[in-house]
SEKEVO-516832 format. One record per atom (N, C-alpha, C, CB): y, z, x. Coordinates in steps of 0.05 Angstrom, whole numbers, padded with zeros to 5 digits, always signed. Glycine has a CB too. Layout:
YZX;...
//
This chain:
+02074+03228+01737;+02054+03216+01750;+02023+03220+01727;+02053+03232+01783;+02003+03199+01741;+01981+03207+01719;+01961+03231+01731;+01962+03177+01711;+01949+03234+01711;+01930+03259+01710;+01902+03253+01713;+01932+03276+01685;+01895+03261+01743;+01870+03258+01755;+01855+03286+01755;+01874+03246+01784;+01829+03282+01730;+01814+03309+01732;+01785+03312+01755;+01804+03315+01700;+01788+03325+01762;+01768+03331+01789;+01740+03353+01780;+01789+03350+01817;+01720+03338+01772;+01703+03356+01761;+01679+03373+01775;+01694+03342+01743;+01690+03379+01796;+01679+03396+01823;+01687+03402+01843;+01664+03390+01834;+01687+03426+01856;+01700+03422+01887;+01693+03406+01900;+01698+03440+01904;+01724+03388+01917;+01709+03373+01935;+01723+03378+01961;+01707+03343+01927;+01722+03370+01984;+01733+03376+02006;+01763+03363+02007;+01714+03367+02028;+01776+03384+02021;+01807+03376+02031;+01813+03349+02033;+01813+03385+02058;+01797+03342+02053;+01800+03317+02063;+01809+03292+02040;+01773+03312+02077;+01791+03296+02019;+01791+03278+01993;+01815+03287+01980;+01764+03281+01974;+01814+03319+01974;+01838+03326+01961;+01864+03309+01960;+01843+03349+01972;+01869+03318+02001;+01895+03302+02007;+01898+03285+02007;+01905+03301+02021;+01885+03256+01996;+01881+03230+02000;+01902+03228+01969;+01846+03218+02003;+01894+03250+01947;+01914+03242+01921;+01934+03252+01921;+01906+03248+01895;+01944+03269+01940;+01966+03286+01933;+01991+03267+01934;+01968+03312+01953;+02010+03274+01919;+02027+03252+01919;+02023+03233+01909;+02031+03244+01936;+02005+03220+01897;+01997+03190+01877;+01989+03205+01847;+01962+03168+01893;+01977+03229+01851;+01969+03236+01826;+01971+03267+01820;+01941+03226+01823;+01975+03270+01784;+01972+03301+01780;+01944+03312+01780;+01985+03311+01753;+01938+03333+01806;+01911+03344+01806;+01899+03363+01786;+01910+03356+01827;+01885+03369+01775;+01872+03380+01763;+01840+03387+01767;+01877+03369+01746;+01828+03408+01775;+01797+03416+01780;+01793+03430+01757;+01789+03435+01806;+01765+03426+01755;+01743+03440+01724;+01723+03453+01745;+01721+03410+01695;+01722+03476+01738;+01697+03495+01749;+01676+03479+01750;+01688+03521+01731;+01653+03472+01770;+01634+03452+01762;+01613+03460+01741;+01622+03444+01785;+01600+03455+01719;+01583+03449+01704;+01592+03474+01684;+01554+03446+01718;+01618+03478+01680;+01634+03479+01658;+01652+03467+01636;+01641+03487+01664;+01630+03460+01618;+01639+03437+01601;+01660+03440+01586;+01622+03429+01584;+01665+03458+01571;+01684+03471+01558;+01719+03465+01568;+01675+03499+01561;+01708+03469+01591;+01743+03471+01613;+01736+03445+01612;+01751+03490+01652;+01712+03430+01624;+01723+03397+01623;+01734+03386+01608;+01709+03380+01623;+01727+03388+01585;+01729+03372+01563;+01764+03379+01558;+01705+03381+01535;+01769+03400+01560;+01800+03416+01556;+01817+03399+01576;+01801+03453+01567;+01811+03394+01596;+01826+03382+01618;+01825+03354+01609;+01815+03388+01647;+01800+03344+01599;+01800+03320+01601;+01816+03296+01582;+01777+03319+01601;+01823+03312+01556;+01836+03305+01546;+01860+03282+01543;+01837+03318+01546;+01873+03292+01570;+01898+03272+01570;+01895+03258+01603;+01933+03294+01565;+01867+03257+01612;+01871+03250+01640;+01862+03216+01638;+01851+03270+01663;+01876+03199+01661;+01870+03179+01670;+01848+03165+01681;+01881+03179+01679;+01835+03185+01701;+01823+03184+01723;+01803+03207+01728;+01841+03182+01742;+01773+03201+01732;+01761+03232+01724;+01740+03225+01758;+01736+03237+01680;+01745+03244+01769;+01728+03245+01798;+01706+03262+01782;+01744+03264+01830;+01687+03247+01789;+01653+03263+01772;+01623+03262+01793;+01640+03237+01737;+01616+03291+01794;+01597+03297+01807;+01571+03292+01791;+01600+03322+01815;+01552+03303+01795;+01523+03296+01783;+01510+03320+01756;+01498+03297+01815;+01531+03339+01759;+01524+03363+01743;+01538+03359+01714;+01534+03392+01758;+01556+03336+01704;+01556+03331+01672;+01551+03299+01668;+01587+03341+01656;+01537+03291+01648;+01538+03269+01637;+01557+03265+01618;+01518+03263+01629;+01565+03242+01626;+01596+03235+01610;+01584+03207+01591;+01628+03223+01639;+01576+03218+01570;+01577+03207+01553;+01594+03202+01531;+01564+03211+01550;+01592+03182+01520;+01605+03166+01493;+01626+03179+01484;+01587+03162+01467;+01614+03201+01475;+01638+03230+01457;+01649+03239+01476;+01625+03261+01439;+01651+03235+01501;+01664+03252+01523;+01689+03235+01527;+01645+03257+01553;+01678+03205+01529;+01703+03188+01524;+01719+03184+01514;+01704+03175+01522;+01710+03200+01484;+01725+03192+01457;+01751+03213+01453;+01701+03196+01429;+01742+03227+01469;+01756+03258+01479;+01785+03247+01501;+01725+03283+01504;+01786+03225+01508;+01806+03221+01533;+01807+03186+01526;+01790+03234+01571;+01831+03186+01503;+01839+03155+01496;+01857+03141+01521;+01858+03155+01465;+01863+03160+01540;+01877+03148+01566;+01861+03146+01585;+01897+03163+01578;+01832+03148+01590;+01814+03145+01614;+01816+03115+01613;+01780+03159+01612;+01819+03112+01649;+01809+03090+01649;+01796+03083+01675;+01826+03073+01640;+01786+03109+01693;+01769+03102+01712;+01747+03127+01708;+01786+03099+01741;+01725+03126+01722;+01709+03145+01725;+01698+03139+01752;+01689+03147+01704;+01701+03168+01768;+01691+03153+01794;+01671+03174+01803;+01717+03147+01818;+01649+03157+01811;+01620+03185+01818;+01632+03186+01847;+01575+03174+01816;+01619+03207+01861;+01618+03219+01883;+01586+03214+01892;+01627+03249+01881;+01577+03196+01898;+01554+03187+01895;+01538+03156+01886;+01550+03203+01880;+01522+03149+01897;+01509+03117+01888;+01501+03112+01868;+01487+03106+01899;+01492+03134+01855;+01482+03130+01827;+01500+03138+01807;+01459+03144+01821;+01484+03123+01782;+01511+03129+01756;+01502+03137+01728;+01531+03098+01748;+01472+03144+01742;+01457+03149+01706;+01466+03174+01694;+01419+03154+01705;+01487+03183+01709;+01496+03210+01684;+01526+03196+01668;+01508+03250+01706;+01523+03167+01679;+01550+03153+01661;+01539+03144+01640;+01568+03127+01674;+01546+03131+01621;+01540+03116+01593;+01557+03095+01602;+01549+03132+01562;+01542+03073+01617;+01565+03050+01615;+01565+03029+01602;+01571+03040+01635;+01546+03026+01589;+01555+03013+01565;+01577+03020+01544;+01536+03012+01553;+01580+03047+01546;+01606+03055+01530;+01623+03049+01541;+01612+03079+01525;+01631+03063+01571;+01647+03061+01587;+01657+03030+01588;+01635+03071+01609;+01648+03009+01598;+01653+02977+01585;+01666+02977+01571;+01635+02963+01572;+01647+02987+01539;+01655+02971+01513;+01694+02989+01508;+01623+02980+01479;+01693+03012+01526;+01721+03020+01522;+01744+03016+01541;+01721+03045+01517;+01736+03002+01560;+01748+02983+01585;+01753+03010+01605;+01783+02961+01576;+01730+03023+01606;+01732+03034+01633;+01723+03029+01661;+01727+03053+01631;+01735+03032+01676;+01719+03025+01698;+01698+03045+01709;+01737+03018+01718;+01678+03044+01719;+01664+03066+01727;+01649+03059+01757;+01644+03075+01703;+01667+03071+01778;+01668+03060+01816;+01637+03078+01816;+01705+03078+01847;+01633+03073+01843;+01608+03089+01855;+01616+03093+01888;+01576+03070+01850;+01600+03104+01898;+01601+03108+01932;+01573+03095+01939;+01603+03145+01944;+01570+03067+01938;+01537+03064+01945;+01534+03064+01977;+01524+03033+01932;+01555+03060+01989;+01552+03061+02024;+01551+03083+02031;+01572+03051+02042;+01569+03098+02029;+01577+03128+02034;+01562+03151+02046;+01581+03137+02012;+01533+03147+02032;+01511+03168+02035;+01480+03156+02046;+01508+03181+02005;+01486+03131+02048;+01463+03115+02061;+01457+03129+02077;+01466+03090+02073;+01462+03132+02103;+01450+03136+02131;+01446+03170+02123;+01474+03128+02163;+01458+03187+02107;+01448+03211+02110;+01424+03211+02095;+01466+03232+02102;+01428+03202+02073;+01394+03199+02052;+01376+03187+02070;+01394+03173+02019;+01373+03165+02083;+01355+03146+02097;+01353+03180+02124;+01374+03103+02109;+01369+03196+02137;+01357+03203+02153;+01346+03232+02141;+01372+03201+02177;+01351+03239+02114;+01331+03262+02101;+01298+03247+02102;+01342+03270+02063;+01304+03226+02089;+01273+03211+02083;+01257+03207+02104;+01274+03182+02072;+01265+03203+02128;+01250+03198+02148;+01245+03236+02166;+01268+03169+02167;+01260+03246+02162;+01260+03279+02162;+01234+03291+02150;+01285+03291+02144;+01235+03289+02118;+01215+03295+02104;+01188+03273+02110;+01226+03296+02076;+01190+03257+02117;+01167+03245+02131;+01152+03253+02152;+01174+03226+02139;+01162+03261+02177;+01163+03272+02193;+01150+03304+02183;+01189+03267+02203;+01163+03325+02173;+01155+03355+02164;+01130+03347+02148;+01181+03373+02145;+01129+03332+02133;+01095+03329+02115;+01081+03319+02135;+01089+03307+02085;+01078+03306+02152;+01053+03292+02167;+01054+03319+02189;+01060+03253+02184;+01072+03328+02194;+01067+03358+02218;+01064+03383+02201;+01098+03365+02242;+01064+03380+02184;+01054+03407+02162;+01079+03429+02172;+01013+03422+02170;+01101+03421+02180;+01125+03437+02189;+01129+03469+02172;+01153+03417+02183;+01124+03463+02144;+01133+03486+02131;+01113+03502+02123;+01149+03481+02112;+01083+03489+02127;+01068+03511+02123;+01057+03518+02152;+01045+03506+02100;+01057+03511+02172;+01057+03522+02191;+01071+03547+02203;+01060+03508+02200;+01101+03537+02195;+01121+03563+02205;+01110+03587+02186;+01158+03556+02199;+01104+03579+02162;+01096+03603+02153;+01074+03613+02160;+01096+03604+02131;+01053+03607+02165;+01031+03620+02175;+01037+03628+02203;+01008+03605+02172;+01057+03629+02222;+01065+03642+02246;+01075+03665+02233;+01085+03626+02266;+01091+03660+02215;+01114+03693+02206;+01090+03712+02192;+01147+03686+02172;+01060+03701+02180;+01048+03712+02170;+01026+03728+02192;+01041+03695+02152;+01029+03720+02216;+01011+03730+02235;+00993+03713+02243;+00998+03752+02227;+00980+03690+02229;+00963+03672+02231;+00964+03653+02250;+00962+03663+02213;+00977+03662+02280;+00975+03646+02301;+00952+03627+02310;+00977+03660+02318;+00940+03641+02310;+00911+03630+02328;+00902+03614+02309;+00886+03653+02339;+00889+03622+02279;+00880+03604+02260;+00890+03584+02250;+00874+03613+02245;+00919+03585+02244;+00936+03563+02239;+00931+03541+02254;+00961+03569+02241;+00926+03550+02286;+00935+03528+02300;+00910+03508+02301;+00945+03537+02329;+00883+03519+02294;+00863+03508+02298;+00850+03490+02266;+00846+03531+02310;+00860+03493+02246;+00857+03477+02220;+00859+03446+02227;+00880+03485+02197;+00874+03435+02245;+00884+03408+02247;+00886+03395+02220;+00868+03392+02265;+00912+03408+02217;+00929+03394+02189;+00949+03369+02198;+00952+03421+02172;+00964+03372+02215;+00983+03354+02225;+00971+03324+02230;+00995+03366+02252;+00980+03311+02226;+00970+03274+02225;+01002+03260+02249;+00973+03254+02174;+00986+03246+02263;+01005+03222+02278;+01014+03206+02255;+00987+03199+02302;+01046+03196+02263;+01051+03187+02250;+01054+03144+02260;+01070+03208+02241;+01052+03144+02283;+01056+03127+02302;+01040+03101+02295;+01049+03138+02328;+01050+03083+02287;+01029+03061+02282;+01020+03057+02248;+01002+03070+02301;+01030+03074+02235;+01016+03080+02207;+01041+03050+02189;+01021+03127+02193;+01033+03055+02169;+01042+03030+02151;+01064+03048+02135;+01015+03012+02129;+01090+03039+02139;+01106+03048+02106;+01105+03029+02095;+01139+03058+02103;+01106+03036+02066;+01114+03020+02035;+01141+03030+02026;+01091+03027+02008;+01157+03016+02026;+01186+03016+02012;+01188+03000+01983;+01207+03002+02032;+01193+03018+01965;+01192+03000+01936;+01229+03009+01928;+01159+03015+01905;+01239+02981+01936;+01268+02993+01944;+01276+02980+01974;+01266+03031+01947;+01288+02954+01979;+01298+02953+02005;+01324+02948+02006;+01287+02935+02018;+01345+02964+01995;+01364+02956+01997;+01379+02975+02023;+01374+02955+01971;+01399+02982+02016;+01414+03001+02046;+01402+03017+02056;+01438+03020+02044;+01388+03043+02040;+01375+03061+02043;+01348+03056+02055;+01376+03071+02021;+01330+03035+02045;+01312+03030+02051;+01316+03012+02073;+01298+03024+02033;+01324+03001+02078;+01333+02985+02111;+01339+03000+02132;+01359+02966+02112;+01354+03024+02127;+01355+03040+02150;+01332+03061+02156;+01379+03053+02150;+01319+03071+02130;+01297+03084+02133;+01274+03064+02160;+01285+03086+02099;+01273+03039+02149;+01253+03026+02155;+01263+03018+02185;+01247+03003+02135;+01287+03017+02191;+01293+03014+02221;+01285+03034+02247;+01320+03014+02221;+01291+03062+02226;+01284+03088+02240;+01265+03086+02247;+01285+03112+02229;+01249+03083+02224;+01210+03086+02226;+01198+03070+02244;+01192+03077+02197;+01209+03047+02252;+01202+03022+02268;+01200+03033+02299;+01228+02996+02264;+01234+03038+02302;+01241+03049+02328;+01228+03077+02340;+01269+03052+02326;+01223+03092+02322;+01219+03126+02319;+01183+03117+02324;+01232+03147+02277;+01172+03110+02308;+01148+03112+02294;+01132+03093+02302;+01151+03110+02266;+01143+03069+02316;+01128+03047+02315;+01114+03029+02289;+01112+03056+02329;+01122+03041+02264;+01108+03036+02241;+01112+03002+02232;+01120+03058+02220;+01093+03005+02217;+01094+02980+02210;+01105+02973+02180;+01069+02970+02215;+01123+02953+02164;+01138+02965+02140;+01130+02939+02119;+01178+02972+02145;+01124+02947+02095;+01113+02929+02075;+01138+02938+02050;+01074+02936+02065;+01145+02921+02045;+01168+02925+02015;+01168+02909+01997;+01198+02923+02019;+01173+02922+01975;+01177+02912+01950;+01209+02912+01936;+01157+02927+01935;+01210+02878+01932;+01238+02890+01919;+01240+02862+01900;+01269+02897+01946;+01245+02859+01875;+01239+02832+01860;+01270+02822+01868;+01231+02835+01821;+01294+02841+01874;+01318+02827+01874;+01322+02812+01897;+01338+02843+01871;+01306+02808+01919;+01308+02801+01943;+01293+02769+01950;+01297+02825+01957;+01301+02751+01959;+01298+02727+01962;+01279+02725+01989;+01325+02715+01963;+01301+02734+02007;+01303+02732+02036;+01295+02761+02050;+01335+02724+02044;+01271+02765+02065;+01262+02794+02070;+01285+02802+02098;+01223+02794+02078;+01293+02830+02098;+01299+02844+02113;+01290+02834+02136;+01293+02866+02108;+01296+02848+02165;+01290+02844+02191;+01268+02863+02189;+01312+02850+02211;+01250+02855+02202;+01220+02874+02202;+01213+02891+02180;+01220+02895+02225;+01217+02880+02158;+01197+02885+02140;+01190+02862+02126;+01204+02906+02123;+01161+02863+02117;+01149+02841+02111;+01147+02844+02078;+01121+02840+02128;+01161+02835+02059;+01158+02834+02031;+01136+02822+02022;+01177+02822+02019;+01133+02836+01997;+01105+02829+01988;+01110+02824+01962;+01083+02849+01992;+01100+02805+01943;+01106+02800+01911;+01093+02819+01881;+01094+02771+01907;+01076+02837+01895;+01067+02844+01874;+01066+02880+01888;+01036+02824+01864;+01071+02897+01866;+01084+02917+01868;+01059+02941+01878;+01101+02921+01841;+01035+02926+01867;+01005+02947+01873;+01002+02940+01898;+00973+02941+01856;+01004+02919+01910;+01002+02912+01949;+01007+02942+01954;+01034+02886+01969;+01040+02944+01956;+01046+02963+01972;+01036+03006+01967;+01079+02955+01971;+01029+03004+01944;+01020+03023+01936;+00984+03026+01951;+01026+03020+01903;+00969+03002+01949;+00943+03002+01969;+00947+03006+01995;+00928+02977+01970;+00970+02995+02008;+00967+02993+02039;+00976+03013+02047;+00978+02973+02054;+00999+03026+02038;+01024+03041+02051;+01000+03069+02057;+01058+03047+02024;+01016+03079+02079;+01008+03111+02092;+01025+03126+02085;+01007+03116+02122;+01058+03121+02077;+01074+03129+02072;+01086+03115+02057;+01083+03136+02087;+01089+03126+02023;+01105+03106+02000;+01132+03126+01996;+01084+03100+01964;+01157+03103+01997;+01174+03121+02002;+01195+03102+01979;+01182+03126+02037;+01209+03121+01961;+01220+03108+01931;+01257+03104+01945;+01214+03139+01894;+01268+03080+01941;+01292+03073+01943;+01298+03058+01919;+01297+03060+01967;+01301+03063+01893;+01300+03047+01871;+01323+03061+01851;+01269+03046+01860;+01337+03053+01831;+01354+03073+01811;+01335+03077+01790;+01385+03061+01798;+01341+03096+01774;+01329+03105+01752;+01343+03087+01729;+01333+03138+01748;+01326+03076+01715;+01336+03063+01688;+01312+03058+01668;+01351+03035+01694;+01317+03045+01648;+01298+03048+01630;+01273+03028+01637;+01311+03042+01603;+01282+03009+01660;+01246+02995+01674;+01243+03010+01696;+01243+02957+01688;+01254+03033+01695;+01243+03048+01724;+01234+03075+01714;+01270+03052+01750;+01242+03091+01693;+01223+03107+01682;+01200+03114+01689;+01220+03101+01664;+01184+03133+01699;+01161+03135+01696;+01139+03115+01712;+01162+03135+01672;+01158+03104+01738;+01147+03073+01740;+01122+03083+01755;+01170+03047+01760;+01124+03107+01773;+01102+03111+01791;+01084+03128+01767;+01112+03129+01823;+01070+03119+01753;+01045+03133+01734;+01028+03133+01749;+01033+03121+01708;+01006+03140+01734;+00972+03150+01734;+00961+03121+01752;+00953+03154+01692;+00967+03100+01745;+00951+03072+01748;+00960+03077+01787;+00971+03035+01723;+00990+03074+01781;+01000+03064+01810;+00996+03095+01827;+01039+03050+01809;+00994+03117+01825;+00983+03130+01845;+00955+03133+01851;+00991+03150+01844;+00931+03119+01828;+00909+03122+01837;+00896+03096+01857;+00895+03128+01813;+00923+03085+01862;+00918+03055+01885;+00922+03069+01910;+00945+03024+01882;+00937+03093+01919;+00938+03105+01944;+00913+03116+01947;+00959+03126+01948;+00921+03106+01981;+00897+03120+01999;+00896+03156+02000;+00904+03110+02032;+00865+03165+01992;+00878+03189+01992;+00882+03203+02022;+00863+03207+01974;+00894+03192+02040;+00910+03197+02066;+00940+03202+02060;+00907+03172+02088;+00951+03183+02038;+00975+03167+02037;+00994+03197+02024;+00972+03134+02014;+01023+03192+02033;+01045+03209+02030;+01063+03201+02006;+01060+03208+02055;+01072+03205+01984;+01092+03198+01964;+01120+03210+01975;+01083+03211+01934;+01140+03204+01979;+01163+03208+01987;+01190+03194+01968;+01160+03199+02015;+01195+03211+01960;+01218+03209+01932;+01248+03220+01944;+01207+03233+01900;+01270+03206+01951;+01294+03212+01954;+01311+03206+01933;+01301+03204+01974;+01296+03186+01913;+01321+03168+01899;+01318+03189+01871;+01314+03124+01893;+01309+03180+01852;+01303+03205+01824;+01280+03205+01819;+01317+03201+01793;+01282+03232+01808;+01261+03245+01796;+01242+03234+01776;+01271+03264+01787;+01261+03221+01756;+01247+03205+01729;+01235+03178+01746;+01276+03195+01698;+01231+03171+01764;+01219+03153+01775;+01188+03155+01768;+01225+03153+01802;+01178+03186+01782;+01157+03196+01775;+01142+03205+01758;+01156+03205+01781;+01123+03205+01748;+01100+03217+01730;+01093+03247+01743;+01071+03196+01729;+01108+03264+01739;+01107+03286+01754;+01076+03299+01742;+01137+03305+01750;+01065+03305+01715;+01047+03314+01711;+01027+03297+01727;+01045+03318+01686;+01020+03270+01726;+01006+03253+01740;+00999+03258+01774;+01022+03228+01735;+01028+03256+01784;+01035+03273+01802;+01010+03298+01818;+01057+03284+01787;+01029+03310+01794;+01008+03340+01800;+00979+03337+01802;+01010+03363+01776;+00973+03319+01783;+00934+03316+01785;+00933+03305+01807;+00913+03297+01762;+00938+03290+01819;+00933+03273+01841;+00932+03287+01858;+00949+03253+01848;+00951+03311+01873;+00949+03333+01889;+00936+03350+01892;+00961+03342+01888;+00935+03362+01871;+00919+03385+01861;+00886+03378+01873;+00923+03387+01823;+00877+03349+01861;+00855+03346+01875;+00852+03328+01895;+00839+03343+01860;+00874+03334+01909;+00869+03317+01939;+00868+03296+01944;+00851+03320+01952;+00872+03275+01917;+00865+03245+01913;+00892+03227+01933;+00865+03236+01872;+00912+03248+01940;+00935+03245+01958;+00944+03253+01967;+00949+03241+01956;+00951+03258+02001;+00948+03285+02024;+00966+03294+02015;+00950+03284+02059;+00992+03281+02008;+01010+03303+01999;+01038+03289+01989;+01015+03324+02024;+01055+03301+01986;+01081+03289+01977;+01104+03308+01982;+01081+03282+01947;+01131+03298+01990;+01159+03306+01997;+01177+03293+01970;+01168+03291+02029;+01193+03319+01955;+01209+03299+01942;+01230+03317+01941;+01199+03285+01914;+01260+03308+01935;+01284+03316+01935;+01303+03314+01908;+01294+03301+01954;+01283+03304+01889;+01290+03303+01860;+01267+03307+01842;+01302+03277+01854;+01281+03313+01810;+01259+03319+01801;+01264+03307+01771;+01253+03350+01804;+01246+03308+01756;+01257+03292+01731;+01272+03313+01714;+01232+03277+01712;+01264+03340+01717;+01290+03360+01703;+01299+03377+01724;+01280+03381+01677;+01328+03374+01729;+01341+03393+01745;+01363+03414+01737;+01350+03380+01762;+01358+03434+01751;+01332+03442+01764;+01303+03449+01757;+01338+03459+01772;+01290+03437+01768;+01261+03441+01767;+01259+03474+01743;+01248+03445+01806;+01237+03467+01718;+01236+03489+01705;+01205+03500+01719;+01239+03484+01670;+01210+03526+01711;+01196+03552+01728;+01160+03543+01723;+01208+03591+01709;+01164+03526+01700;+01135+03519+01694;+01128+03493+01717;+01132+03508+01658;+01135+03480+01723;+01137+03463+01730;+01120+03464+01758;+01160+03458+01728;+01093+03449+01757;+01064+03453+01765;+01072+03448+01809;+01036+03418+01743;+01090+03431+01811;+01093+03416+01831;+01097+03445+01852;+01119+03390+01828;+01118+03471+01831;+01129+03483+01851;+01104+03499+01859;+01155+03498+01845;+01079+03500+01853;+01062+03515+01856;+01036+03498+01884;+01052+03522+01823;+01052+03476+01880;+01031+03468+01905;+01040+03468+01934;+01021+03438+01902;+01013+03465+01951;+01023+03478+01984;+01030+03444+01991;+00991+03499+02012;+01016+03430+01980;+01025+03402+01999;+01042+03378+01982;+00995+03386+02012;+01063+03392+01975;+01089+03378+01971;+01108+03391+01984;+01098+03376+01944;+01124+03377+01996;+01159+03391+02001;+01177+03386+01986;+01175+03383+02023;+01193+03409+01982;+01206+03405+01958;+01233+03414+01967;+01193+03421+01933;+01261+03397+01962;+01290+03411+01973;+01303+03396+01947;+01306+03400+02012;+01324+03412+01947;+01333+03408+01918;+01358+03392+01921;+01337+03437+01901;+01352+03369+01911;+01372+03341+01908;+01401+03339+01921;+01378+03335+01875;+01392+03349+01953;+01409+03350+01980;+01403+03333+01992;+01410+03370+01996;+01396+03313+01995;+01392+03288+02012;+01416+03278+02028;+01384+03265+01995;+01442+03281+02005;+01459+03271+02015;+01483+03293+02021;+01463+03250+02000;+01473+03316+02019;+01498+03334+02020;+01495+03353+02051;+01499+03357+01990;+01500+03333+02070;+01508+03345+02095;+01529+03349+02098;+01503+03335+02114;+01545+03357+02115;+01575+03371+02114;+01596+03335+02119;+01581+03404+02150;+01585+03324+02135;+01597+03298+02143;+01590+03283+02113;+01580+03282+02176;+01574+03279+02106;+01568+03257+02083;+01583+03274+02058;+01530+03249+02078;+01581+03302+02055;+01595+03305+02029;+01631+03291+02028;+01594+03342+02024;+01636+03296+02055;+01664+03295+02063;+01676+03255+02056;+01664+03308+02104;+01655+03240+02066;+01655+03218+02065;+01652+03204+02035;+01637+03213+02081;+01638+03215+02027;+01632+03212+01995;+01656+03221+01974;+01607+03231+01988;+01663+03247+01986;+01686+03254+01959;+01713+03238+01969;+01695+03293+01955;+01720+03221+02000;+01746+03215+02004;+01737+03182+01992;+01758+03221+02040;+01711+03168+01990;+01706+03145+01976;+01710+03146+01955;+01687+03136+01976;+01700+03165+01940;+01707+03159+01907;+01739+03168+01904;+01685+03183+01883;+01752+03184+01920;+01779+03184+01907;+01794+03158+01921;+01797+03214+01913;+01785+03146+01936;+01803+03126+01948;+01801+03094+01930;+01793+03124+01981;+01779+03106+01907;+01774+03089+01893;+01794+03083+01866;+01750+03095+01889;+01801+03107+01860;+01821+03123+01845;+01845+03111+01849;+01823+03150+01853;+01854+03116+01876;+01875+03117+01888;+01888+03083+01884;+01868+03130+01919;+01868+03070+01890;+01860+03038+01890;+01881+03030+01858;+01814+03032+01886;+01862+03041+01847;+01868+03031+01815;+01899+03042+01809;+01841+03047+01789;+01909+03066+01813;+01930+03075+01806;+01960+03058+01825;+01924+03105+01810;+01946+03048+01847;+01965+03033+01854;+01962+02998+01856;+01971+03046+01879;+01952+02998+01829;+01955+02970+01821;+01930+02956+01832;+01983+02957+01833;+01912+02962+01854;+01894+02948+01865;+01874+02947+01861;+01892+02948+01882;+01854+02931+01863;+01821+02926+01860;+01807+02953+01875;+01810+02892+01876;+01800+02972+01858;+01774+02986+01880;+01748+02965+01891;+01755+03013+01860;+01751+02988+01916;+01720+02971+01929;+01690+02971+01909;+01709+02991+01961;+01694+02989+01900;+01659+02993+01886;+01663+02992+01859;+01641+03024+01892;+01661+02974+01841;+01667+02981+01811;+01636+02969+01805;+01699+02963+01794;+01617+02987+01790;+01593+02985+01781;+01592+02974+01753;+01581+03009+01784;+01619+02969+01746;+01610+02952+01722;+01631+02926+01723;+01611+02971+01692;+01635+02917+01743;+01652+02898+01750;+01651+02870+01733;+01647+02894+01777;+01624+02863+01741;+01613+02839+01721;+01612+02840+01690;+01586+02835+01727;+01603+02867+01676;+01609+02869+01649;+01639+02864+01639;+01601+02895+01643;+01657+02881+01663;+01680+02877+01648;+01698+02856+01635;+01692+02885+01659;+01683+02831+01661;+01694+02802+01656;+01689+02800+01635;+01686+02780+01671;
//
């Protein structure tokens, strides 16, 4: 049997799919030395987000043929090196879309209604005073701006339209036809100027690193909110801290950071007008199972001589 290395704890539902198909070995999450030791004679790897799969790691495993990510993003895998070595990089772009979209909408509601702040004030005994601060705002009829209108962005748009009667503007240079109920604009700056809520749904790469910089943030309304459940490196955090501190934008809600976990000196941790979650948008009970099963299914397809459903570097390998 071919050896499959699992780089972190995954649900039993996913492990059962591999049983009888491959020899399974599991590395403790984040233990790089143990991971390297088990990697040497592996044919496939089920990879989470805690290990950066570099070319050097690939060199350890001459028999490696598949790296399967338990997630949509592959920025912790050296795609160029994997392709050069003939290694398939699989991912799960559909399994977590609904869950991440729900987290996005939840953050929009939470920051608008100041739920965390008001909860804290009640616990501190400030029941009467916190009621009269008038910090929450209505969402109904506001403008949602999407940067990236792929699977997640389209679900977010539909939910915000159905629940909050929002108007949706989108910027996505890869789309030629506007998705239903989304008005596509050709200039990124237009979305930043008009949006009451600006939500990011794009991958992190050389072209998108610190895409949301001081210049774009300066275009936002002082009443607007920035939502990021995509990747931390998309936003210049220092510029965002300055805008939030000076109340030049109303607030933000982030599930991701440029450095994870965020360093203790990260100024975002000190601000009261931002909600922070620990890169957990896709980590619901149901979604964790879906993603792991999908990641494992791709490896099983390969081992059976079939073409996996989601090969990130499919075109490059051709």
